[in-house]
N, C-alpha and C positions, 0 to 999 in steps of 0.2 A: 437675492434672497433677503427677507425682512430682517431688520435689526432693531434692537432696543438699547437704551442707555440705562445703566444702573451701577451702583457700587459693587465691586467684585468681592465676595467673601473669601476668595482664595489668594488674591494678590494685593489686597489692601483697599483703602478708601479712595475716593475720587471716582468720577464717572468713567466707566469703561463701555466700550461698544461690544454688544453681544449679538452674535449671529444665531438666529433661530434655525434649528436643524430638525425639530420635530414638534408637532402640535396636535392637540385634541380639543375639538369643540364639543360643548355639552350645554344643556339647558336645565334649569332647576324646575321645580314643580309649578312655578308661575310663568314659565316660558322665557325667563331671562337668560341671555346668552353669555357664556363664559368660555375662556380658552385656558388650558394647561399647556405650557410650551416649554420645551427644553432648548436652552440657548448656551452658546459657547463663547467665553471671553476671548476677545481678539488679542489680548495681551498674554494671558497664561494658558489659554487653550483648555481650561477646565469648564465644566458645565454647571449650570444652575437650573432649577425648575421655577418658572415664573407663572403667576396666576393673574390672568387678564380679565377684567370685567368690561365687556363691551356694551353694557346697557346701564351705565351709571346714571344716577339721578343728579350727579354733580354738574353744575353749569360748565359748558365747554367740552363735555365728553359725549360723543354720540356712538351709536352702535356701528361698527364697521359693516360695509355692504358685502364684503367677501367672506364666505364661510371657509375658504381655503387659506386665506392669508389675513389674519386679524389686524395687521398693521398696514395693509395696502391702501385701503379706501377710506379710512377715517381715524378718529382719535380712539384712545382706549384708556382705561384706568388700571394702573398697575396695583393690584390688590395685595400682593405679597410675593416674597422670594424665599426659597429654601436652597441651601442654608443661608442664614442671615449673615450680613457682613459683621465682622468683629467690632465690638465697641472700641472707640478711640478716646474715651474720656480720661482726663487726668484725675488723680485722687481729689476727693472733695476738699474744698477750701484752698486749693492751690491757686495762688495769684495768677491772673491770666497771662502775664508776660512770661511766667515760668511754665504754665500749662501748655502754652502754644508750642514751644520746642519739644516738650514731652510728647504731645500728640503727633508732631512731625516724626519723632523717633519711632513711635509705634506704627505710623503709616508706612514709613520706609521699611520697617521690619516686615510687615505683611506683604510688601511689594518685592521683598528680597534684595533691597538696597542696603546691604550690611554696613558699608562704610558711612553712608549718610545717616543711618540709624545711630551709629556710634557717636558721630559728631553732634547730632541734635541732642542725644541723651546727655552728653558732657556739658552742652550749653545749658540744659535745664538744671543740672547740678550746680554749675557755676553761678547762675542767677539765683538759685535757691540759697546758696551759702552767703551771697551778698545780701539777700533779703533778711537773713537771720541776724546779721550784724553789719550795718552800713559803714561802720568805722573801719571794716576790713576790706572795703571795696577795692582799694588799690593794692592789696596784698595778693600775691600769686595764689592760685587755687590750692596748691599743696600746703602752703603756710596757713591759708585761711581755714582749711579743714582741721589742721592741728590746733589752731587757736580756738576754734569753736569747741573742740573737745576739752581743751584745757580750762575753758570757761564753763564747762558742763552744759553747754547749749546742745550738744549731741552726746550720745553714749559712746564708750570705747568701741563697741561692736559697729555702731553706725559710722564711726570714724573710719574703720577698716573697709566697710562697704563703700563709703564715699571715695576713698583712695582707689578702690578697685574700679569704680566708674571712671575716675580720672585717668587711670592707666589705660583702661580699655578705650576711652575716647581719644587719648593721645595716639594709641596704636592705629585706630581707624583713620586718624588725620595724617599721620606721619610715617608709619611703617610701610616698607615695600611689600611685605607678605600680606596676602588677602585677609581681610577681617571676616571671620567665619560667622555662620548662623548661630552657633553655640555662644560665641562671644557676644553677639548682638542680643541674644535672648537673656544672657546673664546681665548685661548692662541694663536692659529694660527692667528686669526683676529688681536689681539693686536700686535703680533710680526711683522706681515706684515705692519701694519700702522707705527710702529716704524722705520722699515727699509726704508719705502718709504720716511718718513720725513728726516731720517738721510742721505740717500744716493741717492734716486731717484730724489728728488726735487733739491738738490744742483748739481747733475750730469746733469740734464736736463738744469738747468740755465747756467752752465758752457759751455755746448754744444751750447746753444743759443747765448751766448756772443761771443764764438769763431767764429760762423758762421757770426754774425753781424760784427765782426772785419774784416773779409775778404772782406766784401762788402763796408765798410766805406772808 
């Protein structure tokens, strides 16, 4: 049976193999051929609805010769998928070396890899606190968080959230008990808030000031 490759909106980012289980061919008023297909992810067994354009004007794509199997005899253009895969972007202005483990945390969350989510989220926090004060880079994370709060680099509430991410990340890496979905979801939420406060708000303010300076 025909298959296609796409990011799964149910189990996370990364290309997954989908098996087509149902399809409907139709033509628009200009006679152009399309297919609506239902396909099931080989990893999580959940379905998506994919829209295939078999008569694309883009170079390299040709109309399939088979009306019963849109993937059998030619190329196709994947025009869209519902539901759409969840966004994996880090908060705006987050440095790339910190954004990367945060995206990994979200990716693992959507895949159901709770322990990996916890460890990647803790790494993002660890790198973020080092970025905020390079002089604390050799200090353990627990002391680094407290030092940033004492220096008023982070608020008391954010300090508590950072410690919660640290504790959750430690649990994911070292505890015998399974790291739960609720724990992973809380870690993602707390880490995102920390990154927004540490990078998105200052970055947005700096951009606003730069734009205002140009008009003054």
